C-alpha positions, 0 to 999 in steps of 0.5 A, a space after each residue: 912409271 907412269 902413275 909418277 909420270 902423269 902426277 909429275 906432269 898434272 903439276 906444272 910446279 912439280 915440272 919447273 922443279 925439275 927442271 930448275 933442280 936438273 940444270 946445275 947437274 947439267 951443268 956440271 956434266 957439261 962442263 967436264 968435257 968443255 975442261 977436258 978439252 982444256 986439258 989436253 991443250 985442244 980449246 973448242 966451244 962450250 956450246 959445243 962441249 953441250 951437244 957432245 955431252 947431251 948427245 953422250 949422255 942420251 947414247 948411254 941409256 940404249 941398252 947396247 952393250 951391258 952397262 953402256 960401256 963405250 956408248 958414251 965414249 963413241 958417241 962424243 968422240 962422233 960428234 966430235 967427228 960431225 964437227 970437224 975434230 979427228 978421231 984420235 982427238 975425240 976420243 982421247 977428249 971422252 976418255 979424259 972426260 969419263 976419267 974425270 967424271 968417274 974421278 970424282 964420282 969415286 971420291 965423293 963415293 968415297 968420301 960420303 962410304 966412309 962417313 956413313 959406317 962411321 955415322 952409322 957405328 955411331 947410331 949402333 954404340 947409341 942403339 946398343 947403351 939405349 938397350 943396357 940402360 932399358 935392361 937395367 930397369 
């Protein structure tokens, strides 16, 4: 890992490319938080969603609970409380946000798995047919 980080830091173009490629991901992640608040009828600013989202994502990197369960939601609710949003509403926002993100991940995961299954099946049929052709010669 150290070698990879050293190589990354010695290549400014790679750092720039990493930042540029990660911006859309962060935008979609933070948009989920913002849209979760809008979905339950609570208007928050995009900047508050940004602070809550980034803080919550970073908090998940600390191994407090298995798989970070609850850390994300607790951190997000805590950030919302700091900015004057009631705790019950903050927890609701965090849970709706997590549900939205998990649903999107699940939907695309199922689509990818089905696609991979069909593609691999076609691949193995083709490989089997190639072996049959080789055996005939």
